[in-house]
C-alpha positions in Angstrom: 50.0 125.4 66.0 46.3 126.0 66.2 43.7 126.4 63.4 42.8 129.4 64.6 46.4 130.6 63.7 46.2 128.7 60.6 42.8 130.2 59.7 44.1 134.2 60.4 47.5 133.5 58.5 45.6 132.2 55.2 42.1 134.7 55.5 44.9 137.6 55.6 46.6 136.6 52.7 43.7 135.2 50.1 41.3 138.5 50.7 37.6 137.9 49.7 38.3 133.8 50.7 36.8 131.9 54.0 38.8 129.4 55.3 37.3 126.9 58.1 39.8 124.6 59.6 39.5 121.5 61.3 42.9 119.9 63.1 45.8 121.4 65.9 49.6 120.8 66.3 51.2 119.7 62.7 48.1 118.4 60.5 44.8 120.4 59.4 41.9 119.9 57.0 40.8 123.2 55.3 37.7 123.8 54.0 38.2 126.8 51.6 35.0 129.1 50.2 36.0 131.2 47.5 34.6 131.8 44.2 37.8 132.9 42.7 40.1 130.1 43.8 37.2 127.8 42.6 37.7 129.1 39.1 41.4 128.0 39.3 42.5 124.6 38.3 43.1 122.3 41.1 47.2 122.6 40.9 46.9 126.1 40.5 44.6 126.7 44.0 46.4 124.3 46.2 49.8 126.4 45.2 47.5 129.9 46.3 47.0 128.4 49.7 50.7 126.3 50.1 52.2 130.1 49.6 50.6 131.5 52.6 51.7 128.2 54.7 55.3 127.6 53.3 57.1 128.9 56.0 55.4 127.0 58.3 55.6 123.8 56.9 59.2 124.5 56.3 60.3 124.7 59.8 57.8 121.9 60.7 55.3 123.5 62.2 53.0 122.5 59.8 53.6 118.7 58.5 50.5 117.9 56.3 47.3 119.7 54.8 44.5 118.5 53.3 42.2 121.0 51.0 38.7 120.9 50.0 37.4 124.1 47.8 34.3 125.1 47.8 32.5 128.1 45.9 30.3 130.6 48.3 26.9 128.7 47.1 28.1 125.0 47.6 29.2 125.9 51.0 25.8 127.6 51.9 24.3 123.9 50.2 25.6 122.0 52.5 24.3 123.6 55.7 
C-alpha cells in the first residue's frame, strides 16, 4: 500500500481530519490532525482510526501503524 492510499482512506472516513502519512508497503506513521479526535481518550482515538484501516490490516496490506495526534493549533505551531 502507498501512503497516499492510506491518507485518502482515512480522510474520507474521518471528515474534518487531516492526515499526514509517512511510509509505504505495510508500515506507516500517521500524524492525525483533528481537534475532535484529540478531545477523545487515547484508546478511543486509535479505535476511530483503526475502524477505517481494519480491512487492510486483516488482509496483510498494512502491518504496523504508529499514530501521533495533534490539534490544529499544535500542528501549526510545529511549522
